[in-house]
NUMI-99859 format. One record per atom (N, C-alpha, C, CB): z, x, y; residue in three letters. Coordinates in steps of 0.001 Angstrom, whole numbers, plus 500000, padded with zeros to 6 digits. Glycine has a CB too. Layout:
! residues N
ZXYALA/...
This chain:
! residues 309
129218132119114199MET/130599131744113925MET/131172131011115127MET/131453132986113585MET/131869129931114875ASN/132515129174115936ASN/133987129056115595ASN/131862127768116117ASN/134858129669116398VAL/136284129622116143VAL/136970129010117340VAL/136847131023115841VAL/138170128467117129THR/138910127814118202THR/140274128466118338THR/139052126297117937THR/141057127959119300ASN/142415128484119472ASN/143455127530118899ASN/142704128740120952ASN/143081126741117891GLN/144014125844117244GLN/144568126513115984GLN/143334124497116904GLN/145611127303116164LEU/146212128027115064LEU/147555127390114713LEU/146383129521115418LEU/147999127526113447PRO/149172126803112992PRO/150471127285113631PRO/149277126912111511PRO/151376126347113832VAL/152697126635114359VAL/153715125956113457VAL/152841126159115839VAL/154836126620113143ASN/155891125918112428ASN/157174125998113227ASN/156091126502111017ASN/158296125767112596HIS/159537125594113346HIS/160413126832113375HIS/160312124464112774HIS/159833127999113146GLY/160588129223113307GLY/161172129747112009GLY/161675129008114287GLY/161797130908112120SER/162347131586110950SER/163800131221110690SER/162225133075111118SER/164437130525111630GLY/165858130196111496GLY/166773131191112166GLY/166220130097110058GLY/166202132238112784ILE/167037133281113376ILE/167874132752114538ILE/166170134435113850ILE/167389131747115244LEU/168161131185116352LEU/169505130647115879LEU/167371130075117040LEU/169484129822114854ARG/170736129225114386ARG/171591130204113587ARG/170439128007113541ARG/170984131273113068GLU/171745132255112305GLU/172484133240113214GLU/170820133011111366GLU/171832133701114260ALA/172394134764115090ALA/173223134244116259ALA/171290135631115614ALA/172980133016116687ILE/173711132457117820ILE/174054130996117558ILE/172890132591119117ILE/175042130503118279LYS/175417129097118217LYS/175253128498119600LYS/176874128919117699LYS/174460127436119687ILE/174155126799120967ILE/174759125399120986ILE/172617126741121210ILE/175637125145121960THR/176291123845122071THR/175947123224123411THR/177826123975121906THR/175330122060123397THR/175023121353124644THR/176320120956125342THR/174145120099124370THR/176357121140126651CYS/177587120845127396CYS/177243120565128857CYS/178601122023127289CYS/178216120083129650PRO/177975119881131081PRO/177738121216131777PRO/179161119143131734PRO/177102121141132928ARG/176789122347133691ARG/178042123176133985ARG/176096121974134996ARG/179150122518134251SER/180384123217134613SER/180955124040133469SER/181416122227135079SER/180590123722132219GLU/181122124432131055GLU/180096125385130436GLU/181589123432130008GLU/178889125417130981ALA/177802126156130349ALA/177852127646130668ALA/176470125586130783ALA/177376128441129730THR/177155129871129968THR/175685130148130250THR/177627130702128762THR/174794129292129701HIS/173361129523129793HIS/172626128201130039HIS/172842130203128509HIS/171398128334130508PHE/170480127199130575PHE/169360127455129577PHE/169913126993132031PHE/169137126503128686ALA/168088126625127681ALA/166785126098128264ALA/168463125860126379ALA/165838126993128502ILE/164518126610129011ILE/163638126282127811ILE/163880127754129893ILE/163079125074127808CYS/162358124583126632CYS/160883124348126912CYS/162987123301126136CYS/160114124379125841HIS/158703124016125889HIS/158414123169124658HIS/157773125287125946HIS/158021121922124892ASN/157756120990123784ASN/158931120921122811ASN/156488121407123033ASN/160147120800123354SER/161403120666122612SER/161881121964121976SER/161247119628121547SER/161104123025122035HIS/161515124313121495HIS/162157125165122592HIS/160309125049120873HIS/163268125814122281ILE/163868126743123225ILE/162970127966123350ILE/165301127148122780ILE/162651128357124573LYS/161864129563124825LYS/162718130684125413LYS/160707129247125764LYS/163703130306126251PHE/164573131291126877PHE/165969130704127004PHE/164026131723128262PHE/166978131540126876LEU/168347131190127218LEU/168723132046128423LEU/169336131415126001LEU/168877131397129544LEU/169050132071130828LEU/170522132083131222LEU/168207131385131921LEU/171088133266131440HIS/172480133360131856HIS/172630132767133249HIS/172968134828131828HIS/173591131848133408LEU/173680131087134646LEU/174167131913135826LEU/174587129916134453LEU/175007132915135592GLN/175578133653136716GLN/174573134570137407GLN/176748134464136243GLN/173804135322136610SER/172941136328137242SER/171680136629136451SER/173707137598137442SER/171277135720135565GLY/170149136007134688GLY/168777135815135294GLY/170248135175133506GLY/168682135045136371ILE/167372134685136911ILE/166531135897137320ILE/167550133778138096ILE/167034136839138131PRO/166156137956138547PRO/165696138817137378PRO/166875138834139555PRO/166490138913136334TYR/166111139744135194TYR/165024139071134362TYR/167335140042134321TYR/165151137762134162LEU/164110137053133427LEU/162821137005134232LEU/164569135634133078LEU/162955136827135545ARG/161767136811136406ARG/161026138141136328ARG/162160136509137864ARG/161769139220136241LYS/161174140555136198LYS/160371140793134923LYS/162256141607136320LYS/160778140159133833THR/160121140421132552THR/158913139536132307THR/161098140239131433THR/159110138220132282VAL/158024137345131837VAL/157470136410132891VAL/158487136542130704VAL/158261136083133898ALA/157811135071134851ALA/156593135505135646ALA/158923134730135795ALA/156366136807135729ALA/155224137305136496ALA/153902136808135929ALA/155233138825136523ALA/153858136493134640TYR/152627136017134013TYR/152610134501133831TYR/152440136691132671TYR/153681133823134212ASN/153787132393133970ASN/154211131700135258ASN/154789132094132824ASN/153257131072135939LYS/153523130477137248LYS/154527129331137166LYS/152229129981137865LYS/154455128531136090LYS/155397127412135951LYS/156820127919135786LYS/155014126527134756LYS/156975128963134953LEU/158304129531134750LEU/158818130165136030LEU/158282130563133621LEU/157961130850136774ALA/158363131468138029ALA/158876130418139017ALA/157191132243138638ALA/158178129285139089LEU/158599128201139984LEU/159935127612139535LEU/157525127096140036LEU/160087127407138231LEU/161327126852137708LEU/162507127765138033LEU/161221126636136193LEU/162342129066137846LEU/163430130002138113LEU/163803130012139590LEU/163042131407137663LEU/162816129794140435LYS/163073129757141875LYS/163866128508142271LYS/161750129804142648LYS/163549127378141613LEU/164161126102141996LEU/165411125757141199LEU/163164125002141839LEU/165634126438140085LEU/166703126079139168LEU/168072125917139835LEU/166796127109138101LEU/168491126827140725PRO/169837126696141300PRO/170051125435142122PRO/170127127877142155PRO/168975124840142616CYS/169147123707143516CYS/168636122379142948CYS/168449123993144806CYS/168171122373141698ILE/167707121127141096ILE/168881120423140425ILE/166568121394140074ILE/169128119144140717PRO/170223118414140059PRO/170054118404138537PRO/170292116969140586PRO/171176118447137842THR/171162118499136379THR/170341117382135772THR/172569118436135841THR/170535116177136258ARG/169851115025135652ARG/168332115137135784ARG/170334113720136301ARG/167858115751136883LEU/166425115917137066LEU/165874116996136136LEU/166113116263138521LEU/166636118071135951LEU/166215119136135035LEU/166006118584133627LEU/167257120273135012LEU/166980117809133169GLN/166905117287131816GLN/165877116166131700GLN/168267116790131374GLN/165781115322132711ALA/164807114226132681ALA/163382114755132680ALA/165014113292133874ALA/163163115874133353ALA/161827116462133419ALA/161486117271132176ALA/161711117341134641ALA/162450117427131279GLY/162200118160130050GLY/162207119661130200GLY/160915117748129491GLY/162800120164131302PHE/162848121615131497PHE/163817122288130539PHE/163238121937132926PHE/164816121554130081GLY/165797122129129178GLY/167153121495129359GLY/165893123616129384GLY/168211122245129028TYR/169555121695129101TYR/170571122825129243TYR/169864120839127856TYR/171761122464129692PHE/172834123436129841PHE/173561123568128505PHE/173818123018130979PHE/173983124802128216ALA/174571125064126908ALA/175613126165126978ALA/173491125436125908ALA/176539126097126055ARG/177495127175125837ARG/177009127950124617ARG/178969126626125636ARG/176845129252124766VAL/176254130067123707VAL/177280131078123195VAL/174982130793124218VAL/177471131097121872SER/178329132102121244SER/177521132869120207SER/179581131444120591SER/177996134053119824LEU/177214134964119015LEU/177827135204117642LEU/177055136266119733LEU/176942135448116660HIS/177368135933115356HIS/178057137289115571HIS/176148136052114357HIS/179132137599114813PRO/179838138870115013PRO/178932140105114979PRO/180899139016113966PRO/177946140117114088SER/177049141274114007SER/176161141383115231SER/176189141191112757SER/175824140244115809THR/175040140237117039THR/175897140685118220THR/174458138836117301THR/177092140134118290LYS/178000140460119393LYS/178352141938119418LYS/179270139633119291LYS/178417142561118239ALA/178848143962118141ALA/177898144942118810ALA/179005144342116701ALA/176624144567118958VAL/175652145501119542VAL/175368145217121015VAL/174356145447118761VAL/175984144182121586ILE/175847143930123022ILE/176675144973123779ILE/176306142470123390ILE/176091145693124733PRO/176869146686125486PRO/178099146044126139PRO/175987147353126563PRO/179256146696126069PRO/180492146133126626PRO/180341145733128087PRO/181625147131126490PRO/180815144533128388GLY/180828144061129765GLY/179506143558130304GLY/181296145131130624GLY/178459143592129488GLN/177149143162129984GLN/176874141692129661GLN/176048144038129387GLN/176130141056130542LYS/175661139688130337LYS/174279139764129720LYS/175641138873131677LYS/173723138598129316TRP/172431138656128623TRP/171654137355128731TRP/172639138998127166TRP/170350137522128804ASN/169392136446128574ASN/168863136602127153ASN/168223136473129630ASN/168276135540126619ILE/167619135627125311ILE/166185135141125450ILE/168383134794124234ILE/165249135943124971LEU/163837135580124910LEU/163546135213123464LEU/162899136750125417LEU/163063134006123240VAL/162838133492121888VAL/161381133713121508VAL/163208131984121792VAL/161162134357120376GLY/159807134654119933GLY/159055133429119462GLY/159841135663118839GLY/157785133630119190THR/156906132552118743THR/157496131831117533THR/155514133103118404THR/157375130516117525TYR/157931129712116445TYR/157041129790115215TYR/158104128255116888TYR/157280130821114415ASP/156612130949113126ASP/157600131562112144ASP/155310131816113237ASP/157149131828110941SER/158052132303109894SER/158618133683110179SER/157339132320108575SER/158018134418111131ALA/158499135748111487ALA/159158135757112867ALA/157347136749111453ALA/159646134616113306GLN/160245134519114633GLN/161435135465114790GLN/160683133087114906GLN/161557136053115968LYS/162668136932116311LYS/163228136490117657LYS/162220138429116350LYS/164383137011118012ILE/164926136800119353ILE/165205138161119976ILE/166224135923119313ILE/165121138222121308VAL/165365139472122029VAL/166416139222123099VAL/164051140027122660VAL/167496140001123053PHE/168514139961124083PHE/168124140930125190PHE/169910140306123504PHE/168141140440126416GLN/167950141279127592GLN/169337141424128229GLN/166880140656128610GLN/169981142575128013CYS/171362142779128447CYS/171388143526129783CYS/172162143560127373CYS/172251143079130690PHE/172264143652132032PHE/173676143654132602PHE/171320142877132958PHE/173908144596133525ALA/175212144710134185ALA/175077144578135690ALA/175876146041133836ALA/174229145413136291ASP/174010145375137732ASP/172642145975138025ASP/175136146139138498ASP/172276145973139295LYS/170933146406139678LYS/170695147897139437LYS/170693146089141132LYS/171754148677139373THR/171583150119139212THR/171637150564137752THR/172643150849140000THR/172026149672136857THR/172136150004135432THR/170921149469134690THR/173443149426134823THR/170172150312134012PRO/169007149825133263PRO/169414148805132200PRO/168267150999132604PRO/168545147859131943CYS/168804146865130911CYS/168722147515129521CYS/167800145690131026CYS/169365146871128568THR/169213147217127162THR/168540146040126479THR/170591147558126493THR/167566146323125605TYR/166876145265124870TYR/167280145330123401TYR/165331145392125024TYR/167684144189122854ILE/168125144116121467ILE/167281143070120751ILE/169646143775121371ILE/166474143526119806LYS/165625142625119025LYS/166322142329117702LYS/164206143246118784LYS/166386141048117332ILE/167089140647116115ILE/166190139721115294ILE/168440139945116457ILE/166114139973114005GLY/165310139143113114GLY/165961139013111749GLY/163909139719112971GLY/165468138063110967ASN/165976137875109608ASN/164920138314108596ASN/166378136395109370ASN/165023137820107383GLN/164118138265106331GLN/162664137930106649GLN/164514137639105007GLN/162436136858107398GLY/161070136450107715GLY/160312137478108541GLY/161088135146108448GLY/161031138219109357SER/160388139225110221SER/160681140645109770SER/160843139051111660SER/161239140779108555ALA/161689142101108098ALA/160563143129108084ALA/162291141993106709ALA/159392142734107585GLU/158282143683107500GLU/157888144189108879GLU/157076143036106815GLU/157802143275109849GLN/157418143665111205GLN/158456144583111835GLN/157219142429112076GLN/159724144214111729MET/160754144999112390MET/160940146364111733MET/162066144240112387MET/160848146408110413GLU/160950147697109735GLU/159797148609110149GLU/160961147506108206GLU/158617148022110327LYS/157452148801110757LYS/157678149382112158LYS/156178147923110740LYS/158184148556113068GLU/158408149031114432GLU/159521150068114488GLU/158742147863115351GLU/160618149823113782ILE/161729150775113784ILE/161279152122113236ILE/162909150233112960ILE/160500152104112155LEU/159996153352111589LEU/159103154073112588LEU/159227153083110289LEU/158234153329113275PHE/157351153941114269PHE/158165154594115384PHE/156391152891114857PHE/159186153880115898LEU/159987154419116991LEU/160824155609116533LEU/160891153335117566LEU/161294155579115301LYS/162079156698114780LYS/161251157981114707LYS/162631156354113395LYS/159954157832114485ASN/159090159009114418ASN/158981159713115767ASN/157705158614113931ASN/159277158947116844ASN/159325159525118204ASN/158063160311118530ASN/160548160438118352ASN/156931159713118217GLN/155661160388118477GLN/155423160531119978GLN/154500159619117825GLN/154863161662120375ARG/154605161926121791ARG/153145161672122128ARG/154986163366122151ARG/152908161021123262TYR/151554160746123735TYR/151378161327125130TYR/151264159225123736TYR/150142161588125497GLN/149853162159126810GLN/149678161101127888GLN/148615163008126736GLN/149089159959127548SER/148749158959128564SER/149784157839128690SER/147408158358128248SER/150820157841127851PHE/151833156801127938PHE/153078157227127168PHE/151290155464127398PHE/154160156456127354GLU/155404156681126637GLU/155708155491125738GLU/156560156927127618GLU/156630155675124802ILE/157105154585123965ILE/158606154437124182ILE/156773154839122460ILE/159195153281123859PRO/160631153083124093PRO/161498154055123293PRO/161020151656123746PRO/162660154313123823HIS/163649155147123135HIS/164512154260122250HIS/164530155936124152HIS/164501154518120950LEU/165304153759119998LEU/166738154281120025LEU/164708153854118566LEU/167670153419120444LYS/169069153834120549LYS/169843153563119271LYS/169737153127121707LYS/169460152508118542TYR/170239152115117354TYR/169407151123116549TYR/171633151486117755TYR/169615151106115247SER/168918150125114410SER/169725149827113149SER/167510150634114035SER/169555148644112611GLU/170109148230111326GLU/169013147509110568GLU/171373147321111503GLU/169070147548109246LEU/168063146891108428LEU/168724146027107354LEU/167134147929107784LEU/168150144857107146ILE/168621143988106065ILE/168534144705104728ILE/167809142684106021ILE/167480145485104570SER/167285146193103309SER/168411147190103016SER/165953146918103330SER/169160147557104053ALA/170287148475103871ALA/171619147735103864ALA/170290149534104969ALA/171565146406103800GLY/172778145610103694GLY/173244144931104955GLY/173842146446103215GLY/172567145115106078ALA/172941144452107330ALA/172588142960107268ALA/172232145126108537ALA/173314142108108000PRO/172995140672107982PRO/171689140334108689PRO/174116139893108621PRO/171290141181109625PHE/170030141001110345PHE/169353142356110505PHE/170266140332111734PHE/168052142317110797ASN/167385143516111294ASN/167678143594112792ASN/165823143489111002ASN/168178144734113236ILE/168579144892114635ILE/167961146161115189ILE/170125144929114777ILE/167346146045116352GLN/166693147174117008GLN/167141147213118463GLN/165138147070116902GLN/167723148316118888VAL/168249148448120250VAL/167466149543120976VAL/169785148775120237VAL/166892149199122122THR/166123150166122901THR/166528150108124364THR/164615149907122755THR/166211151183125082ASP/166397151183126526ASP/165407150232127185ASP/166237152603127094ASP/165687149890128435GLU/164779149048129209GLU/163405149701129321GLU/165356148776130608GLU/162373148862129276PHE/161010149344129481PHE/160782149421130992PHE/159943148403128777PHE/160904150606131537GLN/160849150785132976GLN/159443150527133510GLN/161305152188133349GLN/159385150067134765GLY/158102149932135434GLY/157764148517135838GLY/157037150450134564GLY/156646148395136507ASP/156155147108136983ASP/155130146553136010ASP/155548147239138390ASP/154911145267136105ARG/153900144633135260ARG/152524145170135637ARG/153944143083135401ARG/151610145106134702ILE/150238145493135004ILE/149363144246135024ILE/149709146525133971ILE/148275144341135714GLN/147340143228135793GLN/146554143106134476GLN/146373143415136994GLN/146213141898134076PRO/145425141715132851PRO/143946142014133074PRO/145587140291132330PRO/143695143217133572VAL/142348143637133935VAL/142057144970133273VAL/142184143735135475VAL/140909145087132659LEU/140535146331131995LEU/140197147397133026LEU/139346146106131049LEU/140681148623132783ASN/140317149745133627ASN/140284151017132775ASN/141311149891134817ASN/139951152126133401GLU/139807153381132662GLU/141127153822132033GLU/139284154477133586GLU/142250153562132716GLU/143537153984132187GLU/143907153209130929GLU/144617153812133240GLU/143638151908130931ILE/143939151089129752ILE/143070151533128574ILE/143711149579130055ILE/141817151799128842ILE/140923152275127777ILE/141411153614127237ILE/139471152405128297ILE/141849154498128122ARG/142332155806127693ARG/143574155667126798ARG/142651156684128918ARG/144489154768127175ILE/145684154539126363ILE/145296154000124989ILE/146643153560127073ILE/144405153008124969ALA/143989152414123696ALA/143316153445122800ALA/143041151237123942ALA/142519154317123382LYS/141839155334122588LYS/142819156371122043LYS/140767156021123423LYS/143848156704122839GLU/144829157664122332GLU/145653157052121205GLU/145752158139123465GLU/145994155776121324ILE/146681155090120227ILE/145826155140118963ILE/146995153620120608ILE/144534154884119129ALA/143626154774117981ALA/143497156086117227ALA/142255154316118440ALA/143316157179117946GLY/143112158453117275GLY/141799158471116507GLY/144270158745116337GLY/141662159366115529PRO/140404159462114771PRO/140205158260113850PRO/140379160753113947PRO/138939157926113593SER/138629156797112716SER/138502157252111269SER/137336156106113167SER/138785156319110364VAL/138605156558108933VAL/137878155353108350VAL/139981156799108209VAL/137174155558107264LEU/136466154457106616LEU/137384153743105638LEU/135210154969105893LEU/137476152432105790ILE/138204151585104860ILE/137246150490104408ILE/139506150984105514ILE/136927150469103128ASP/135931149523102595ASP/134616149613103365ASP/136473148082102653ASP/134262150838103753GLY/132991151073104421GLY/132973150762105901GLY/131956150286103767GLY/134125150331106470THR/134199149978107893THR/135107150949108624THR/134705148531108077THR/134675151483109784PRO/135539152393110546PRO/136820151689111014PRO/134776152957111760PRO/137954152282110704HIS/139256151779111126HIS/139985152873111896HIS/140097151307109908HIS/140853152446112824THR/141720153374113536THR/143120152781113593THR/141178153669114966THR/144090153610114003PHE/145442153088114190PHE/145431152131115376PHE/146472154245114412PHE/146260151085115284SER/146251150022116293SER/147677149617116651SER/145460148798115788SER/147897149347117920HIS/149175148780118370HIS/149352147392117780HIS/149247148724119919HIS/148301146587117780GLY/148327145272117161GLY/148621144119118095GLY/149313145268116096GLY/149336144396119208ASP/149608143363120210ASP/149469144013121582ASP/151042142723120018ASP/148345144666121771PHE/148082145461122970PHE/147687144525124110PHE/146965146521122708PHE/148697143887124703ALA/148497142908125767ALA/149194143390127032ALA/149029141510125345ALA/148803142879128202PRO/149403143348129463PRO/150919143240129494PRO/148836142570130614PRO/151480142176128896TRP/152927141983128951TRP/153694142927128017TRP/153259140551128605TRP/152984143752127256ASN/153631144768126431ASN/153404146174126990ASN/153114144686124996ASN/153025146232128267ILE/152771147517128934ILE/153422147470130315ILE/151223147815129047ILE/154098148540130690ARG/154672148665132030ARG/154158149940132681ARG/156223148666131976ARG/154213149968134005ARG/153734151145134733ARG/154708151518135840ARG/152335150890135320ARG/155071152797135891THR/155863153357136986THR/155085154527137558THR/157294153802136505THR/154492154342138722GLY/153642155385139288GLY/152460155635138374GLY/154435156685139510GLY/152365156851137874CYS/151276157194136944CYS/151729157128135489CYS/150739158593137251CYS/152964156685135253THR/153511156670133907THR/153480155263133320THR/154938157211133909THR/152904155132132143TYR/152858153863131430TYR/153847153900130263TYR/151420153565130926TYR/154404152750129934THR/155198152590128724THR/154591151442127921THR/156712152318129059THR/154336151679126651VAL/153788150651125753VAL/154869150318124739VAL/152460151136125037VAL/155198149036124605PHE/156280148633123710PHE/155835147496122784PHE/157511148203124523PHE/156769146988121959ASP/156503145972120927ASP/155470146469119910ASP/156010144663121579ASP/155894147397119055TRP/155022148028118073TRP/155133147382116688TRP/155346149503117976TRP/155634146164116604GLU/155903145557115302GLU/154643145212114503GLU/156716144317115495GLU/153498145178115167HIS/152244144872114458HIS/151359146105114291HIS/151470143788115206HIS/151917147284114515CYS/151082148478114445CYS/150573148721113024CYS/151863149696114938CYS/149398149309112935GLY/148782149585111639GLY/147293149842111792GLY/149019148424110674GLY/146604150032110687MET/145175150312110702MET/144376149016110875MET/144756151035109407MET/143401149061111807ARG/142550147905112061ARG/141142148384112405ARG/143131147027113206ARG/140162147462112377PRO/138788147856112724PRO/138729148554114081PRO/137869146629112733PRO/137888149540114183GLU/137749150340115393GLU/137493149467116618GLU/136621151347115228GLU/138185149754117720GLY/138016149011118960GLY/138883147777119084GLY/136612148617119101GLY/139742147524118093TYR/140515146274118081TYR/141420146121119302TYR/141355146203116824TYR/142188147153119643ASP/143167147000120724ASP/142517146705122067ASP/144007148249120838ASP/141401147358122358ILE/140726147110123635ILE/140210145674123690ILE/139561148108123841ILE/139621145213122593ALA/139148143828122537ALA/140317142863122661ALA/138379143567121228ALA/141406143141121956TYR/142575142268121967TYR/143156142142123375TYR/143639142796121002TYR/143213143250124114PHE/143767143244125465PHE/143105142159126315PHE/143588144622126126PHE/141796142078126243LEU/141063141101127047LEU/141069139710126427LEU/139638141561127241LEU/140886139633125112ILE/140838138328124448ILE/142165137591124600ILE/140496138494122959ILE/143272138287124321MET/144573137628124403MET/144916137249125829MET/145656138523123835MET/144548138080126796SER/144789137752128202SER/144064136475128595SER/144345138905129107SER/142798136364128182GLN/142010135178128517GLN/142560133919127855GLN/140563135382128107GLN/142988134038126605ILE/143512132873125883ILE/144867132449126446ILE/143638133183124379ILE/145776133409126593ALA/147133133080127001ALA/147244132689128471ALA/148035134240126727ALA/146508133365129335LEU/146665133146130765LEU/145634132192131357LEU/146593134452131477LEU/144441132158130783ASN/143367131319131332ASN/142948130190130405ASN/142169132168131645ASN/143662130043129268LYS/143448128934128334LYS/142023128888127772LYS/143758127625129024LYS/141440130053127558ARG/140108130125126960ARG/140206129937125447ARG/139427131475127297ARG/139126129500124828THR/139043129522123373THR/138766130959122938THR/137933128545122848THR/138913131225121660PHE/138630132573121171PHE/137181132948121463PHE/138917132674119659PHE/136244132026121223ASP/134831132322121449ASP/134557132683122902ASP/133973131136121042ASP/135129131904123820GLU/134935132183125239GLU/135547133535125622GLU/135549131060126091GLU/136773133771125129ALA/137461135014125446ALA/136713136217124876ALA/138890134980124911ALA/136159136072123693TYR/135431137176123063TYR/134210137558123895TYR/135002136795121632TYR/133458136583124371GLU/132264136880125161GLU/132633137581126463GLU/131483135594125458GLU/133729137151127087ILE/134191137811128312ILE/134585139252128006ILE/135387137043128935ILE/135269139455126876ALA/135700140799126490ALA/134511141724126283ALA/136542140743125219ALA/133509141250125572VAL/132324142074125302VAL/131660142493126610VAL/131317141307124414VAL/131487141549127527THR/130840141833128808THR/131616142882129604THR/130705140548129628THR/132942142736129667GLN/133743143663130462GLN/133802145050129827GLN/135151143116130641GLN/133938145105128509ILE/134033146397127830ILE/132740147183127979ILE/134362146203126346ILE/131608146526127876GLN/130323147201127987GLN/130117147821129363GLN/129202146233127690GLN/130750147277130384LYS/130646147841131724LYS/131341149202131820LYS/131242146878132743LYS/132381149385130994PHE/133143150635131032PHE/132637151658130027PHE/134604150358130774PHE/132326151192128817ASP/131960152135127765ASP/131058151431126755ASP/133227152714127068ASP/129787151683126856SER/128821151020125962SER/128911151546124542SER/127401151207126484SER/129668152634124322GLN/129805153191122981GLN/130857152452122152GLN/130161154663123068GLN/131698151639122807ILE/132723150897122073ILE/132066149714121380ILE/133866150421123022ILE/132127149691120075GLN/131498148648119287GLN/132541147978118386GLN/130337149227118447GLN/132382146676118171PHE/133248145983117228PHE/132557144714116754PHE/134619145656117869PHE/133082144162115671ASN/132476143019115009ASN/133335141783115239ASN/132299143288113500ASN/132713140693115687LYS/133467139495116043LYS/134248138928114869LYS/132536138443116584LYS/133644138830113717GLU/134338138270112557GLU/135523139135112155GLU/133376138122111378GLU/135353140451112201GLN/136449141346111852GLN/137598141214112850GLN/135956142796111797GLN/137259141135114148ILE/138280140987115176ILE/139041139684114972ILE/137651141030116578ILE/138329138612114701TYR/138987137313114538TYR/139889137299113308TYR/137942136197114434TYR/139445137881112209ARG/140264137897110993ARG/141577138641111243ARG/139490138553109823ARG/141507139741111968GLU/142730140465112287GLU/143575139707113301GLU/142400141852112815GLU/142916139080114242PHE/143595138361115330PHE/144509137265114786PHE/142562137751116294PHE/144001136473113853ILE/144794135339113370ILE/145905135753112413ILE/143894134342112688ILE/145875136986111942LYS/146965137450111084LYS/148271137584111853LYS/146603138783110449LYS/148185137977113117THR/149383138219113915THR/149582137189115012THR/149323139586114522THR/148559136465115370THR/148668135502116479THR/148751134104115904THR/147459135620117461THR/149989133664115643LYS/150208132375114992LYS/150092131207115956LYS/151562132353114338LYS/150421131443117209ALA/150362130354118198ALA/149884130919119520ALA/151752129658118368ALA/148786130405120011LEU/148212130939121244LEU/148838130240122452LEU/146671130766121251LEU/150117130520122654GLN/150830129997123802GLN/151536131164124471GLN/151837128875123393GLN/151750131021125807PHE/152501132065126495PHE/153588131401127324PHE/151568132944127390PHE/
């Protein structure tokens, strides 16, 4: 089998224009800077104090974004726009969106992958001593994913090797809300390296639990997007978040995904190249972990619409 990393991308679910209003304006009138990639908004950065918070979340894995955030305050407006980095904007919120923002807090927006299930995430902050609040918002296109994650978090399952986010509030379109809304506490901790180790394997195995046969193939429970950027560590405590793709998958999927997605997103490998690296590294830790390349790929493309980070 020969597979590539050329997977389809479309123009999003429409949640950006439904939940927020973005108006291009001069720097002096702007509330946010829209950071773009190939004409698509990826982040809305609050101009007053949003840089350290965005840097803390995603810039650690993206060298270009880290450099941009460092230089942004001193780059002339005309150069920012001429270079295609983005534009200054005034951002206002849909009333239902505004209602769940903690009083007095500012916010960045992280824009999800541009596909039919696109969502946006508000990173709300007040000061260095107050933990951030994360608010995920989606429309009908992402309803299945968000309902799955909200249900998982509501179950408040306890694990020994890691923690899951605390669900503070939720709304569902199916119950009459204009959007699916999920509010959680900040995912505490530092980023982890995209490197396999015994602790990551232990977490993946605890998530998996016992295997069951589905159509004659061993399946276990799966996080579904078990990547380094969805895991934080504070001392010996890990937090695993973004459970919207959780469900039953072929045995060993999450461990394979951790390495495959890291190689594709961070090192620009093809799926075939990333898979071979994953197999080699996993066998060094546990030769009993077995999985099938075709099965992994079929599951991989169901949730990974665009291999960009």
